[in-house]
C-alpha positions as CSV (number, residue, x, y, z in Angstrom):
1,M,95.5,29.3,-99.1
2,E,93.6,26.7,-101.2
3,N,90.4,27.5,-103.0
4,A,87.0,26.7,-101.4
5,I,83.4,27.0,-102.2
6,V,81.0,27.6,-99.1
7,Y,77.6,26.0,-99.2
8,C,74.9,27.9,-97.5
9,E,71.6,27.2,-99.4
10,G,68.8,29.3,-98.2
11,A,70.8,30.7,-95.1
12,F,73.5,33.1,-96.3
13,G,73.4,36.4,-94.4
14,T,71.1,34.9,-91.6
15,L,71.7,33.6,-88.1
16,D,71.8,29.9,-89.5
17,G,74.5,30.9,-92.0
18,K,76.8,32.0,-89.5
19,T,79.5,29.7,-90.6
20,A,79.4,30.8,-94.2
21,N,79.1,34.4,-92.9
22,G,82.3,34.2,-90.9
23,L,84.3,32.6,-93.6
24,V,83.3,35.2,-96.1
25,R,84.4,38.0,-93.8
26,Y,87.6,36.3,-92.7
27,S,89.7,33.2,-93.4
28,E,93.3,32.7,-93.0
29,K,93.0,28.8,-94.1
30,H,91.1,29.1,-97.4
31,K,90.4,31.6,-100.3
32,I,86.7,31.7,-100.6
33,V,85.8,31.8,-104.3
34,G,82.2,31.4,-104.3
35,V,79.0,30.8,-102.0
36,I,76.1,28.7,-102.9
37,D,72.7,29.9,-102.0
38,S,70.0,29.9,-104.8
39,T,67.9,32.5,-102.8
40,K,70.5,35.1,-103.3
41,E,72.0,33.8,-106.6
42,G,74.1,36.5,-108.6
43,K,74.7,38.8,-105.6
44,D,78.0,39.9,-104.1
45,A,78.4,38.1,-100.7
46,G,80.1,41.0,-99.1
47,E,77.3,43.3,-100.2
48,V,74.6,40.9,-98.8
49,L,76.5,40.7,-95.4
50,D,77.9,44.1,-94.8
51,G,76.8,46.4,-97.7
52,V,80.4,46.4,-99.0
53,P,81.2,44.4,-102.2
54,N,84.0,41.8,-101.8
55,G,84.1,40.1,-105.2
56,I,82.7,36.9,-103.9
57,K,79.8,35.7,-106.1
58,I,76.8,33.9,-104.8
59,Y,75.7,31.1,-107.2
60,G,72.6,29.2,-107.5
61,S,74.2,25.6,-107.6
62,L,77.5,23.9,-107.3
63,E,77.5,23.0,-111.0
64,E,77.2,26.7,-112.0
65,A,79.9,27.6,-109.6
66,L,82.4,25.2,-110.9
67,K,81.4,26.1,-114.5
68,E,82.0,29.7,-113.9
69,I,85.1,29.6,-111.6
70,K,88.2,28.9,-113.8
71,E,90.6,28.0,-111.1
72,P,90.8,24.7,-109.3
73,V,88.5,24.3,-106.2
74,K,89.7,21.7,-103.8
75,Y,87.4,22.4,-100.8
76,F,83.7,22.3,-100.2
77,I,82.8,23.9,-97.0
78,Y,79.4,23.3,-95.4
79,G,78.4,26.7,-94.2
80,V,75.0,26.1,-92.7
81,A,74.8,26.1,-88.9
82,P,71.1,25.2,-88.0
83,N,70.0,24.3,-84.5
84,S,69.9,20.5,-85.5
85,P,72.4,17.8,-86.1
86,F,70.9,16.4,-89.0
87,L,71.5,17.3,-92.7
88,P,68.5,17.7,-95.2
89,R,68.6,15.2,-98.0
90,K,69.1,17.9,-100.6
91,H,72.3,19.1,-98.8
92,M,73.6,15.4,-98.6
93,K,73.0,15.3,-102.4
94,V,75.0,18.3,-103.1
95,I,77.9,16.9,-100.7
96,R,78.0,13.9,-102.8
97,E,78.2,16.0,-105.9
98,A,81.2,17.8,-104.5
99,I,82.9,14.6,-103.7
100,R,82.3,13.3,-107.1
101,N,84.0,16.5,-108.4
102,K,87.1,15.7,-106.4
103,M,86.5,18.3,-103.7
104,N,87.5,17.7,-100.0
105,I,84.5,18.0,-97.7
106,I,84.7,20.3,-94.6
107,I,81.9,20.2,-92.2
108,G,81.1,21.3,-88.5
109,M,78.0,19.4,-87.9
110,M,77.6,16.7,-85.3
111,N,76.3,14.4,-88.0
112,Y,79.8,13.1,-88.6
113,L,80.0,12.3,-92.3
114,S,83.5,10.5,-91.8
115,E,81.4,7.8,-90.1
116,N,79.3,7.2,-93.0
117,P,80.6,4.3,-94.8
118,E,79.2,4.9,-98.2
119,L,80.5,8.5,-98.2
120,V,83.9,7.5,-97.1
121,K,84.0,4.8,-99.8
122,E,83.1,7.5,-102.4
123,A,85.5,10.0,-101.1
124,K,88.4,7.4,-101.3
125,A,87.5,6.5,-104.8
126,N,87.6,10.1,-105.8
127,G,90.9,10.7,-103.9
128,V,89.4,13.2,-101.5
129,K,88.9,13.5,-97.6
130,I,86.1,14.4,-95.3
131,F,87.0,16.6,-92.4
132,D,84.5,16.7,-89.6
133,I,85.7,19.6,-87.6
134,R,83.4,19.2,-84.7
135,K,84.4,15.7,-84.1
136,P,86.0,15.5,-80.7
137,P,89.3,13.7,-80.1
138,S,89.4,10.3,-78.6
139,M,88.9,10.1,-74.9
140,R,92.8,9.6,-74.4
141,K,93.5,12.9,-76.0
142,L,91.1,15.0,-74.0
143,H,92.3,17.1,-71.1
144,I,91.0,17.4,-67.6
145,F,91.3,20.8,-65.9
146,S,94.9,21.0,-64.2
147,N,95.1,24.6,-63.0
148,K,98.1,25.2,-65.5
149,I,96.2,28.2,-66.6
150,A,97.7,29.8,-63.6
151,T,101.1,29.9,-65.2
152,V,99.9,32.1,-67.9
153,D,101.1,35.6,-67.0
154,V,99.7,37.6,-69.9
155,P,96.1,39.2,-70.1
156,I,93.4,36.7,-71.2
157,I,90.5,38.5,-72.9
158,A,87.3,36.6,-73.4
159,V,84.8,37.8,-75.8
160,L,81.2,36.6,-74.2
161,G,77.8,37.5,-75.3
162,T,74.2,37.7,-74.2
163,D,73.1,35.0,-76.7
164,T,74.2,32.5,-79.5
165,A,74.9,33.8,-82.9
166,V,75.6,37.3,-81.6
167,G,78.8,38.1,-83.1
168,K,81.3,36.9,-80.3
169,R,83.6,35.1,-83.0
170,T,83.4,38.2,-85.3
171,T,84.2,40.6,-82.6
172,A,87.1,38.4,-81.2
173,I,88.7,38.2,-84.6
174,I,88.4,42.0,-85.3
175,L,89.9,42.6,-81.9
176,H,92.7,40.3,-82.3
177,N,93.5,41.9,-85.8
178,A,93.2,45.4,-84.0
179,L,95.6,44.4,-81.4
180,K,98.1,43.2,-84.0
181,N,97.7,46.4,-85.9
182,A,98.7,48.4,-82.7
183,G,101.8,46.4,-82.5
184,I,100.8,44.1,-79.8
185,K,101.4,40.4,-80.3
186,S,98.0,38.6,-79.9
187,V,96.8,35.2,-80.4
188,F,93.3,34.0,-81.0
189,V,91.9,30.9,-79.4
190,A,88.8,29.5,-81.0
191,T,86.1,27.5,-79.2
192,G,83.8,26.6,-82.1
193,Q,84.0,24.9,-85.4
194,T,83.8,28.2,-87.5
195,G,86.8,29.8,-85.9
196,I,88.8,26.6,-86.5
197,M,87.6,26.5,-90.3
198,Q,88.8,30.1,-90.4
199,G,92.3,29.1,-89.5
200,A,92.6,29.5,-85.8
201,K,95.9,27.7,-84.9
202,Y,94.6,27.0,-81.3
203,G,91.2,25.9,-80.1
204,V,88.6,23.2,-79.9
205,A,84.9,22.9,-80.9
206,L,83.4,22.9,-77.4
207,D,79.9,21.9,-77.9
208,A,80.9,18.4,-78.9
209,I,83.2,17.6,-75.9
210,P,82.0,15.5,-73.0
211,G,81.1,17.8,-70.1
212,D,83.9,16.6,-67.6
213,F,86.6,17.9,-70.2
214,L,85.1,21.3,-71.1
215,P,87.2,23.5,-68.8
216,G,90.3,21.2,-69.4
217,E,90.0,21.5,-73.2
218,V,89.8,25.4,-72.9
219,E,92.7,25.4,-70.5
220,H,94.8,23.3,-72.7
221,A,94.1,25.4,-75.9
222,V,94.9,28.7,-74.0
223,V,98.0,27.3,-72.2
224,S,99.4,25.8,-75.7
225,A,98.8,29.3,-77.3
226,Y,100.7,31.0,-74.5
227,E,103.7,28.4,-74.5
228,N,104.1,28.2,-78.1
229,E,103.4,31.8,-79.3
230,H,104.8,34.0,-76.3
231,P,102.1,36.6,-77.0
232,E,101.4,39.8,-75.2
233,I,97.7,38.9,-75.0
234,I,95.3,36.1,-75.6
235,V,91.9,36.6,-77.1
236,V,89.3,33.8,-76.3
237,E,86.2,33.3,-78.4
238,G,83.1,32.9,-76.4
239,Q,80.4,30.4,-76.9
240,S,76.5,31.0,-76.2
241,A,75.8,33.0,-73.0
242,L,76.1,32.6,-69.3
243,G,72.5,33.3,-69.0
244,H,71.4,31.1,-71.8
245,P,69.3,28.2,-70.5
246,A,70.3,25.8,-73.2
247,F,74.1,25.9,-73.3
248,I,77.1,25.7,-71.0
249,G,80.0,26.8,-73.1
250,S,80.5,30.1,-71.4
251,F,80.9,28.6,-68.0
252,A,83.6,26.2,-69.3
253,I,85.4,29.3,-70.9
254,M,85.3,31.1,-67.6
255,K,86.6,28.2,-65.8
256,G,89.1,26.9,-68.1
257,A,90.5,30.3,-69.4
258,R,90.3,32.4,-66.3
259,P,89.8,35.6,-68.2
260,D,91.3,38.7,-66.9
261,G,88.8,40.8,-68.7
262,V,85.7,40.4,-70.9
263,I,84.3,42.1,-74.0
264,L,80.5,41.5,-74.0
265,V,78.6,41.3,-77.2
266,H,75.0,42.3,-77.3
267,A,72.2,42.8,-79.9
268,P,69.9,45.6,-78.4
269,A,67.0,44.9,-81.0
270,R,66.8,41.2,-80.3
271,K,63.6,40.3,-78.5
272,T,64.1,36.5,-77.7
273,Y,66.9,34.1,-77.6
274,C,68.2,32.8,-81.0
275,D,66.2,29.6,-81.9
276,Y,64.0,29.9,-78.8
277,P,61.2,32.4,-79.6
278,D,59.2,31.6,-76.6
279,I,62.2,32.7,-74.2
280,P,62.5,36.5,-73.7
281,M,66.0,37.9,-74.4
282,T,68.1,38.7,-71.2
283,T,69.2,42.2,-70.5
284,L,72.9,43.5,-70.8
285,E,72.6,44.3,-67.1
286,R,71.8,40.8,-66.1
287,E,74.6,39.3,-68.3
288,I,77.2,41.9,-66.7
289,N,76.0,41.0,-63.3
290,L,76.6,37.3,-64.2
291,V,80.1,37.9,-65.4
292,E,81.1,39.7,-62.4
293,T,79.4,37.3,-59.9
294,I,81.1,34.2,-61.5
295,S,84.5,36.0,-61.8
296,D,84.4,36.9,-58.0
297,A,83.1,33.4,-57.0
298,L,85.9,31.7,-58.9
299,V,88.4,34.3,-57.8
300,F,89.3,35.3,-61.3
301,G,90.2,38.7,-62.8
302,I,91.0,40.5,-59.7
303,S,94.2,41.9,-61.1
304,I,97.1,40.9,-63.2
305,N,100.7,42.1,-62.7
306,G,99.1,44.4,-60.0
307,K,96.9,46.3,-62.5
308,K,93.3,46.4,-61.4
309,L,90.4,45.6,-63.8
310,S,87.3,47.6,-64.1
311,K,84.6,47.2,-61.4
312,R,82.7,44.4,-63.3
313,G,85.4,42.6,-65.2
314,V,83.6,43.8,-68.4
315,L,86.0,46.0,-70.1
316,G,83.8,46.9,-73.1
317,I,80.6,46.3,-74.9
318,A,80.3,45.3,-78.6
319,I,77.1,46.0,-80.3
320,N,75.4,43.7,-82.9
321,H,73.4,46.0,-85.3
322,E,70.9,43.4,-86.4
323,N,67.5,45.3,-87.1
324,M,69.0,48.7,-86.1
325,S,69.9,51.7,-88.2
326,R,73.3,53.2,-88.0
327,E,71.7,56.1,-86.2
328,D,70.2,53.7,-83.6
329,V,73.6,52.1,-83.1
330,E,75.4,55.6,-82.4
331,K,72.6,56.3,-79.7
332,K,73.1,53.0,-78.2
333,I,76.8,53.5,-77.9
334,K,76.5,56.8,-76.2
335,E,73.8,55.3,-73.9
336,Y,76.0,52.3,-72.9
337,E,79.1,54.5,-72.4
338,R,77.3,56.8,-70.1
339,K,75.5,54.1,-68.3
340,F,78.4,51.5,-67.7
341,G,81.3,53.8,-67.8
342,I,83.2,51.5,-70.3
343,P,83.7,51.7,-74.2
344,A,81.0,50.5,-76.5
345,T,81.1,50.2,-80.2
346,D,79.8,48.3,-83.1
347,P,83.0,46.4,-84.5
348,L,81.8,45.8,-87.8
349,Y,80.9,49.4,-88.4
350,F,83.7,51.1,-86.3
351,G,86.3,48.5,-85.5
352,A,87.8,47.7,-82.2
353,D,90.3,50.5,-81.5
354,K,88.3,51.6,-78.5
355,F,88.7,48.1,-76.8
356,V,92.4,48.2,-77.7
357,T,92.8,51.6,-76.0
358,K,91.1,50.2,-72.8
359,I,93.2,47.0,-72.8
360,K,96.4,49.0,-73.1
361,E,95.2,51.3,-70.3
362,V,94.5,48.4,-67.9
363,F,97.2,45.9,-68.8
364,L,99.9,47.3,-71.0
365,R,100.9,50.5,-69.6
């Protein structure tokens, strides 16, 4: 694991800082040695995110970070994830500064820096590279759906949600690690750039893939994970939400992965869709019904190895506690378990053991 600094100016700990937030919480690929966000300078990144210090300091600038961090830092990761493909000029200025300090650039925007001749020339002169994580493969390397997913005979669990930036990836990684801790061989399949940056061996950044290839790319990632790793279970990160009017990633995951069960992530206190303040947030009931309807329509999730799923195909509810007290969360857990008859928890507060127990009960007895 080589050292990396994550740039998240003005956004760390917010929805637009979800890439930085995810990397600070979990990374198999890089050791995060600092975060840059002048609005939270001097604070501990773990304390800002989750109220628990993790020793990762937030710096006011790249210059300050490199001056204080004594060990070599080879990677600069752009950790902002706004609802726009374009980088502000001041962010580009810091990226150039990182290149001049001989740092490789990792970025997940659709403004592909590896296609900027000046930046590429500067990177080459400084002996570093630019990695555009969201840049899709060439057309020849993309995959059309083949139904090879039908050969996967282990449970596939998709972690879907009711909105974007609601905690699907975080919940999927917590579940994946909880399964491993329970002695169950699990493999995590990423479907977004942050999961890939965190070190997922299998996956694709879906929102940059041409539409006709979306289900096929999901299928290829899941089948590759199955054939190469021989897991007991596969956990697939969700994208956006089935009911979200702006994005279609969840439909591609349902079609390409054919999940045998779903963990649904919901933020009970969220009033409108993320980045769409004029569109009221959907309800948990509606999203559960969408999962059930689509599963039935596509003949998914009826059973695996003769073991029936829960009535709706949703095995559990993960709560995002934004704008909620711990007491509010505990009340919601009880309410959802009583109402839906399936386990509910806040994975960041309480872990994912409830989901592991449910998965074992349904699939692994």
